[in-house]
N, C-alpha and C positions, 0 to 999 in steps of 0.2 A: 591445794600445798602449789607449792612453786617447785618448775622442774629445772635444772640448772645443767647444763653442758658447752664442752667447746668443740667448735669444729673447726680440721685445717682441711683446704679446699688447693689441690696440688692437680694442676691444668686437668680441673673436670671432677676429678676422686675424692667426694668426700669419706673422712675419716672423722670421726665420733669418739670423746672420750668423757669423762667425768670431770678429771684434772687434767691442768696441764702435762703434769708428769706422767700419767696415764698417756695420754698425748704423745709426749716424749718417747715414752716406749713402744707405743705402737708404730711411729713412725722409726724409732729406729737413731734416735740423734738424742743429744746429751739436752737435757732441760735448761740450759743455761742457755743454747741456741735457740730452745723456742720461746722461752721468753724474750730472747731478743728478736724474734720474730714479732712477737705479740705486741710488749711495749715498746720496741725503738724503731718497728718496721724495717729490720734487714730483710735480705730473700721477699720481700715483697714483689717481685717478678715473680716467682717461682710458688711462691706458698703464700695463702692468706689464711688466719687465723682468726676467728670471733668465739665470742660466748653467748650463747643460746639461752635465752630466759625464756619459758612458756607458761605462763598466769593463766590458767582454769577460765573460765567465764562466769563470772559473778550473774548468779540470777538475779532476774530484775523486782523492784520493790513492788507492792502494790500499791496503786494511787489510790486515796481515798476522796471521794465527791462529794460533798452535804446537797441534799437536795431541798428545794424552797418549802418543801412541806416538811423536812426534821430528821430525812431517812437519809442513810449512808449508802453511796454507791461505790462498789470496790471493784475497780479492776486491775488483772492478770495481765495484760497485753504489754 
């Protein structure tokens, strides 16, 4: 399952939230201002906002090889 959240970097302090609105509440600023920071690069010298998407590693598929003798070799590395 893909996990998503927002991060605000204010002079090295990282604040996270699941939505931009929640991030605005944590920063005690208006949601319209937080959208301006993210979408229109306002105040970019003081605050940086980014969306973080974490995808879990997918398991590798096994490789199947056929030997000249008719056998199958299955590798899981």
